[in-house]
N, C-alpha and C positions, 0 to 999 in steps of 0.2 A: 450269494452275497460274498462269501469268502473268496471266490474266484475273481469277483469284481475288485475287491480290496487288493489281492495279490497282483492283478493286472495293473491297477493304478499305481501300486508301489514300484513295479517294474518300469512303467513309463516314466515316473518321476526320477528313478535312478538313472535311466538312460539319458534323460535330459540333463541332469546334473553332471554326469560323466562327460557328456558331449560339451557342455559349457566349459568345464575344467580343461578338457583336451584342446578346445579352441583357444583358450587363453594361453596355454603353453605353446601352441603352434604359432600364434601371432607374435609371441615374445621372441621366438627364434629368429625373426627377421630384424628385430630391433633390440639387441641385447641390453640388459640392465647394467648400469654403471653408477659410480659414485664419484663426485668431485669433492675433495676435502681441503679446507684451509684450516691449519692449526698452528697457533702461536701460544705462548705461555698464558695469555689472558683471554683467548677466544678460540672457539671451535665452530666452524661453519661447514655444513655438509649439504650437498645437493644429490638426491637420488633420482635418477632419470633413465629413460630408455633412449637408445641411440640409433635412430633410423639411418639408412644409407641413401645417398643421392641416386645411385643406379641409373645414371644418364637421364634423369627426369628434370624437368624445370621445377625448382623448389618454390621460391618465394614469388607470389603472384599467381601460382598455379596449384601445385600440390598443397601448399600452405597459402591460402588466399590472403590477399591484402585486406586490411580493414575488418578482419574477423578474428575473434578470440581463438588462439591456438593453445593447446595443452603444453607447449614448449617441450616437445619430445614425442614419444609414442607410448602406447599402452596406458598404464596408470598415469594419473596426473603427476607431474614432477613435484617432488617435495624438497623444500628449502628449510633447513633447521639451523638455528643459531643459539648458542648458550649465553650470549650477551646481547644487550640492546644495541642496535645499530642505527646510525644516521645514514639514510639513503637519499641522496640529494639533500634537501633541507627538511626531510620528514623522518620521524622516529618510527622504527620497527622494533617492537618489544621482543625480547628473547622468547623463543618458541618455535613451533613448526607451522609451516604454511605450504599451500599448493602454489606453484609458480606457473602463471599463465602469461601470455603476451599477445599483443595485437601488432603484427608486423605491417609496416608500410614501406614504400620504396626509400624514403629518406629518414624515417625514424620509427621506433617501436615504442609502444606503451608496455611496460613490464608491470605485472600485477602480482602482489603477494596476497593470497586469499586465506582466510582463517580455516576453511574446511580442508581436511586432509584425509587421505586413504581412499578416495573415490577413483573409479575408472576414469580415464581422461576424456572419453566421449560419452555424452548422455545416451542412454538406450533409445533407439528408434529415430532420434532427431539427427544424429551425426554431428551435433554441435558440441563445443567444449562443455564439459560437465562442471560448470562454475555458477555459483550463486553470487551475482554482483553485490548483493546486500552484505556478503561476508568478506568483501575486499578490505584488507587492513591497510594497504598502501599501494599507490600507483606512481610510476615515474616514467617520463618520456626520455628516451636516449636516442642519440643519432646513430644511424647505421654507417658502417664503414665498408665500402666496396673494396675488395682486394683481388689482385690477379691470382693469388693462391687459391687453390681448390681444396675445400674441406669436404671429403667424400662422405664422412660420417659426422652426424650432429655431435658436437662436443661442447662441454661446459668445463671451464677451468678457472683457477684463481691465480692472481698475481698480486704482489704487494709493491706499491710505489710509495715509499716513505711511510706515512701514517695511513694512507689510503689503501684499501683492499679493493681490487677490481675483480668482479665476476664477469668472465668473458664467455659469450655464447657465439659459436662458430658453426656455419654450415654453408655449403656451396661456395659462393664468392662473397659472402656476407658475414660480418661479425658485428657484435654490439658489446659495449662495455658498460657495466652497471657499477658506478663508484659507491663505496660505502666506508664508513668509519666506525670504530668501536666507541660507544659512549662510555666514558670513564665515570663510574659511579662513586 
C-alpha cells in the first residue's frame, strides 16, 4: 500500500511540474507586458501577452473571424481601472476585467468580462475561456487597415482631449476603443 501511495505521489508531482514547465515554455513565445495610462485622476492598466506575427496570416486565420479571441496569448488579458469609465455610451465600473474580442474584417466587438485570472483558452476545447454571462460591457469598434506592419501584438493608450483611446495593433490592423473618465 505504501509503494502505491508513493508511486501515486510521484506521478502527481511529475504532472504538476510538467504543467508548470509547459506554461513557462509557452510564455517565452509571447512575452508578458503591461500598458498603463496614468493621469492625476485615473489609472488604467492592461496586462497581456504579446504574440509575434512570424510571417503568419493573423486575422481570419490564426485569429479566426467571428470567434471570441482572448486578445493576446496565454492568460486572458486583464483590464483594470480605478475610476468608472464611459466606453461608447456604456458605463464600466472601476475594477478588473478580462478583455476579450471578436475580430471581423471591418469591425471588432470588444468585451469586458467580470471573470479575471483564468487561462485564456478553455481546457480541451481550444475556445476562449469566457463565460458570456459574466460580460460587463461590449462595444463594437471599426477596424483600421494600415500599410504599417505591427510584428508583435501591442496595446497602448493615447489621450485626445478628454478622451482616452486604448489602441490594439497587430499585423496591418488596429482598433481604437474610446473611453472617458466619469467625474463623480
